[in-house]
C-alpha positions as CSV (number, residue, x, y, z in Angstrom):
1,M,28.0,19.0,16.4
2,R,26.4,15.7,15.5
3,K,22.7,15.5,14.6
4,E,20.7,13.0,16.7
5,M,19.3,10.0,14.8
6,Y,15.6,9.9,14.5
7,K,14.1,7.0,16.4
8,P,10.5,5.9,15.8
9,S,8.3,5.6,18.8
10,P,6.9,2.2,19.9
11,V,3.5,3.1,18.4
12,Q,5.2,3.9,15.0
13,I,7.0,0.6,15.1
14,T,3.8,-1.3,15.9
15,V,1.9,0.5,13.1
16,C,4.8,-0.2,10.7
17,I,4.7,-3.9,11.5
18,L,0.9,-4.0,11.2
19,L,1.2,-2.2,7.8
20,G,3.7,-4.9,6.8
21,L,1.3,-7.7,7.9
22,F,-1.5,-6.0,6.0
23,L,0.6,-5.8,2.8
24,V,1.6,-9.5,3.2
25,L,-2.0,-10.5,3.6
26,A,-3.2,-8.3,0.7
27,G,-0.4,-9.7,-1.5
28,T,-1.3,-13.2,-0.6
29,G,-4.9,-12.4,-1.5
30,H,-3.7,-11.2,-4.9
31,L,-2.3,-14.6,-5.5
32,T,-5.1,-16.7,-4.0
33,F,-8.4,-16.0,-2.3
34,S,-9.1,-12.5,-3.7
35,R,-7.5,-12.7,-7.1
36,N,-10.8,-12.0,-9.0
37,A,-11.7,-9.2,-6.7
38,F,-8.3,-7.5,-7.3
39,S,-8.9,-7.9,-11.1
40,A,-11.8,-5.5,-10.7
41,Q,-9.3,-2.7,-9.8
42,V,-7.0,-3.1,-12.8
43,P,-7.7,-0.1,-15.1
44,A,-9.0,-1.1,-18.6
45,W,-6.6,1.3,-20.2
46,L,-3.5,-0.5,-18.8
47,P,-1.9,-2.3,-21.7
48,M,-1.2,-5.5,-19.7
49,N,-3.1,-8.7,-18.9
50,P,-5.2,-7.9,-15.8
51,D,-4.3,-11.2,-14.2
52,L,-0.6,-10.6,-14.7
53,V,-1.0,-7.1,-13.1
54,V,-2.7,-8.7,-10.1
55,V,0.0,-11.4,-9.7
56,L,2.9,-9.0,-10.0
57,S,1.4,-6.4,-7.7
58,G,0.7,-9.2,-5.2
59,I,4.3,-10.3,-5.3
60,V,5.4,-6.7,-4.8
61,E,3.0,-6.3,-1.8
62,I,4.4,-9.4,-0.2
63,L,8.0,-8.2,-0.6
64,L,7.2,-4.7,0.6
65,G,5.3,-6.1,3.6
66,A,8.0,-8.5,4.6
67,S,10.6,-5.8,4.2
68,L,8.7,-3.5,6.5
69,I,8.7,-6.2,9.1
70,L,12.2,-7.5,8.7
71,L,14.5,-4.8,7.3
72,V,14.5,-2.5,10.4
73,K,17.5,-0.5,9.4
74,Q,16.0,0.3,5.9
75,R,12.6,1.4,7.1
76,F,13.2,5.1,6.4
77,Q,13.8,4.3,2.7
78,L,11.1,1.6,2.6
79,G,8.6,4.2,3.9
80,W,9.0,6.2,0.7
81,I,8.9,3.1,-1.5
82,V,5.7,1.8,0.1
83,A,4.1,5.3,-0.1
84,A,5.1,5.4,-3.8
85,F,3.5,2.0,-4.3
86,F,0.3,3.2,-2.8
87,V,0.3,6.2,-5.1
88,L,0.9,3.9,-8.1
89,V,-2.0,1.6,-7.4
90,F,-4.4,4.5,-6.7
91,P,-5.6,4.6,-10.4
92,G,-6.9,1.1,-9.8
93,N,-9.2,2.4,-7.1
94,I,-10.4,5.2,-9.4
95,A,-10.9,2.7,-12.2
96,Q,-13.1,0.6,-9.9
97,L,-15.3,3.7,-9.3
98,V,-15.4,5.0,-12.9
99,D,-16.1,1.6,-14.4
100,H,-18.7,0.7,-11.6
101,R,-17.0,-2.6,-10.8
102,N,-18.1,-4.4,-7.7
103,A,-15.4,-6.0,-5.5
104,F,-14.6,-6.1,-1.8
105,G,-18.1,-5.2,-0.8
106,L,-17.9,-1.9,-2.8
107,D,-21.1,-2.4,-4.7
108,S,-22.2,1.2,-5.1
109,D,-20.6,4.4,-6.3
110,L,-21.0,5.9,-2.8
111,K,-19.0,3.0,-1.3
112,R,-16.4,3.3,-4.0
113,W,-16.1,7.1,-3.4
114,L,-15.8,6.6,0.3
115,R,-12.9,4.1,-0.2
116,L,-10.7,6.6,-2.1
117,P,-9.5,8.6,0.9
118,F,-8.3,5.5,2.6
119,Q,-5.5,5.3,0.1
120,F,-4.2,8.6,1.4
121,I,-4.3,7.2,4.9
122,L,-2.2,4.3,3.8
123,I,0.3,6.7,2.2
124,F,0.4,8.7,5.5
125,L,0.9,5.6,7.6
126,A,3.8,4.4,5.3
127,L,5.6,7.7,5.8
128,W,4.8,8.2,9.4
129,S,5.2,4.7,10.8
130,T,8.6,4.2,9.2
131,G,9.9,7.6,10.3
132,A,10.5,8.5,6.7
133,W,8.6,11.8,6.8
134,Q,10.2,12.9,10.1
135,K,13.7,12.0,9.0
136,W,13.2,13.9,5.7
137,R,11.9,17.0,7.7
138,S,14.8,16.9,10.1
139,R,17.4,17.4,7.3
């Protein structure tokens, strides 16, 4: 008996495209209008030039966002890749809190603490909107 293919709902597809657009916009910001603000999230312990980290992560974000929008047949795999990316950049959010760096309107420790859970929401959205989590669970 053949297993049915998982098919994301129209809401999941819409959220996936919106997440892709968000990533393209954020990546563009890394390279242009928010470059300095993104530098505030580069951990001081990272042994790389902060500006290089911002540029490279911006390029990765643009590529991931465009892939979510355009590579429909690869969305299951992309969901895991995008979720992993969100996990990998999370130390930057923690560094912004620990180092008390102001950026993106996060000018108090309370605001920086409140921002942290949103990373988990992004991880969830990457897995849910692409159907990656559902497909993995159906195995």
